[in-house]
N, C-alpha and C positions, 0 to 999 in steps of 0.2 A: 623362302621356299619358293616363290612365284617367279617364272620365267615368261618370257614372251611366248604367246600363243603361236607365233609363226611355227615354233618346231612342231606343236601338236597339229597344224594344218598341213605341214610338208609331210609328215609321216602318215596322216590321214589317206593324203592323196596317193602316197605310195602304196598303200593298202587296197585302196579302192579300184577294182577291175570291171565292175558292171557299168552298163550305160546310166547315165543319170535318169532318175525318175521323174514322170512328170508330177506337178503338185496336185496334192489332193483336190478334188473338187469342192466345190462351194457346199456349205451346209445346208440341208434342205430346210423349208420353214413350215411351220406349224399353222395348220388353218382350223376354222373353227368346227365344231361338230354339234350336230342336232340329235338329240335323242327321240326318235319317233316310235318305237317299237311300244314302251309303256305308255305314250300319249294316245296310241291308237286303241289300247286297250281299257283306257279309262275314261277317253273322251276328253281328256285334259289336252291344254295348247301344249305343242311341242317345247322342250326346254333346250336352250341353245348354250353350249358351253363355250365361254369367252376364250377367242383365240390368245395364243400366245404371240408375243411381239415378233415380227419379221426379223429374221436372222440376216443381218447385213455384212456381217464380217468372215473374209474368207481366209483362212490361217495359211499363213505361207505366202501370201500374194504380193506382200510388199517388203522388199528388201531394206535393210538399214545401212546407212554408210558405216564404213567400219571405223573403229577407235586406232590408234598407234599400237595396241595390245592384240590386235585381231579381232576382236569382239565387236558386235555391232554396238552402234552409240545407244546409251540410255535415254529413252524419250518417256514421256508422261502415258501412264495406260489409259488407252482409248476408252473413251465412256462404255462402249460396247462390252468391253472386258472388264470392266471395274467390279462388276457382281457376276463372275462369268459363269455361264451355265449353256454352253453351246450343245446342240443336240449330237448324238451319237450317230455314225454312219456305220452301219453294219459292213464288216468285210467278210464275216463268217456268218452262218445260219445262226440266230438266237436260239438260246436253249428252249427245249419244249417245257411247257409248265414253268413253274415259278421257284423249283428247287434249283439248288447250286449243283452244277456239274463241271467235272474236269478230268483232263486225259493228260498222260505222261507217255511219250513215244520217243524213239530214236527221232533225230531230226531228219525229215523227208529231204530228199535231193532238191527239189525244186524250192524249200523254204531256204536250205543251206546257200543256194544260189542268189537268193535275194537278200541274204542277210549281209553283215560285214565281215563275216568269217573270211580268212585267208589263210593259206598255210603259215604265214608269219605271225600269226597270232598267239600267245602264249597256251593256249588250250587247243587241244586236238577236238578235232570235229565230234569224234566218238565220246568224248567226255561232256558232250552238251546233251540236253533234252529239250524236246520240244513239247511245250504246256498249252493247252486251250483251257480255259478259265470263264465261268460265268462272273459278269459283273454288273453293277448297276450303273447306269448313265444317270446324267444330270436329269434326264426327263422321267426318271423313276422306273425307267423299263429295265428288264435284264436283256444282256447282250453276251457275246461270246468273244473273248479277246483271245491273244496268242502272245506267247513269250519264249524266249530262248534262255535257259539256265542251266548251271553247272549240274552234271547229273547228282553229285551230293547234295544239292540244295532242292532238288525238283519236289520230293513230296512234302517237305515243310513249306515250300512257297504256295503248294495248291491249298495246304491248311489255313495258311494267312489269307488268302484271298476268298476262301471259304467263309472266314469268320467276317471280313469286311462285307460280303455279300449279305451276310445275316443281318450285320448292323446297318445295313442299307449306306454304306459309306460310297458316295459317287465317283466314278471317274468319267473321264470325257472319251477317252479311247486307249486300247491296249493292242499293240502291233508289234512286229518284229522290225527294228529300225535297218533301213537300207543303207548300201553305200553312198550313194548319191547325197545323203545327208550329213555325211561327213564333211563335205567340201562344197556345201551349197551356201549362197550368201545368207547372213544372218538376217532372220526376220522378226526373232525376238517373242514369239505369240506361240509356240509349240506347248503342247500338253499331254504329251502321249506318255502313258506308265508303261515302262519297258524296264529290261535286263541286261541282257548281253549287247555290248557295243565293243567292237575292237579298236579300242582308241587309248591314247595315253591319258593321265589324269590331267585335269584341267591346269592349263599352264605350265607343264611339267613334260620330260620326256620319258617317264616310267609308266608303265602300264598302268591303269586304271583298274579297280576290282571290278568294273563292268567288262574287261576285256576276258576274265576268267568266268564270267557268268556269276559272278558272286556278290552283286550288287543290285539293287531294283531302285528306279526312281518313280516316285509316286506323284502324279498330278503335278508335273514341274510348274506349271504357270501359278498355280494356286500355292505353291510351296516353293518360292524361289531361293536360290543360292545367291548370297550375298559375302562381298570382302571388300571393303574401302568404299569405293563409289561403284564397283560393279554389281549389276544386278542381272542374272540369269534366270530364265529368259529375259531379255532386255526390255520389254514392255510391262513387266510384272511388278512395277514398283508399287502398284497398289496394294498388293497382297505383303509387303513389307512388314506394314503394322498388323501384328498377329491379335492385337486386342480386338480388331474388327472382325469376328468370326463369321465365315462364310462358308457355304457346302465346300466339300472337296481338301479343305485345309487339315493339315497333319498338326496337332498341338500336343504338347508335352502331356504323357500320361494318358493320352486317349487310346482308343480301341485299335487304332493302327499301329501305334507306338508298343503297345502291350503284346498285339498279336506278334509283331517282329521279334521282340524280346523273349517271347516265348520259345522261338526256335534258335536262340543265342545270336540274334542279328541286333546291332546298334544303329542308331539314327543319329545323322549327320546334323539335325536340329539343335542337338546338345553341344555341338561344337562351337567355339568363340569366334575363330577366324582361320578359316571362313566359316561360314554358318550355311550349312546344305540341308534346306528343310526337306527337300524332296527324297533325298540320300538315305537308303537303308543298305546295310553291308555286313558281310560275313567275317570281312577281315580287319574290320576297324578302321578301314582307309577309303 
């Protein structure tokens, strides 16, 4: 069933009408913190919390050479990403307090303009909904993400991510995919949890379930797609071994799979070829 990815790239290019976006800024680093308030009241010496290792990896900064099929060359996972826990950069204000919060609304004009939606897409703009949802980062903190989904799926998806928030399942980022990402050189290190993307299915010319807003990819780097020698994202080979459990991984029967199953969605991690571990779908595709 696989066809050359050139058809995908050509169709994606035809759909893209917005100017390319700049690559995401480098992740911030975490410095050490010293607790002085309690020390002052007790007379004890200040307690220093060890700092997290400096983050040196900049996502999207290093394009990969392309394979004949149009995807990037598969390379070993860089040491910085073998146990991936990059910090989340807040694009929206984080939630107040520690309770899960979500909103469902019509897609704002500015959000639609920076998304991959075009009139040629198989879903009308009015049939999409804009969600904001709390999520836990790998830093353990609460953040606010955004997502475009089909209107028929909006309530169910906010429920799913509420359950993941309660389970403290970490996500690196959650944002709307932009048109420049469809034609950008492959870097193989993306890890954004997202839903609507107006593109064909991988290696095919038929529309993906993502193009209808009826599929969600969860932590793609931690849950790679594989078929034969192809690994997507291309640097995520360290996560193909599912016996080595790390935060952010989706595993058979876990809270993530159960939460999506409860709204009638299936998991691509159960597929044999390809195996799409990041992928949850309302259509079975």
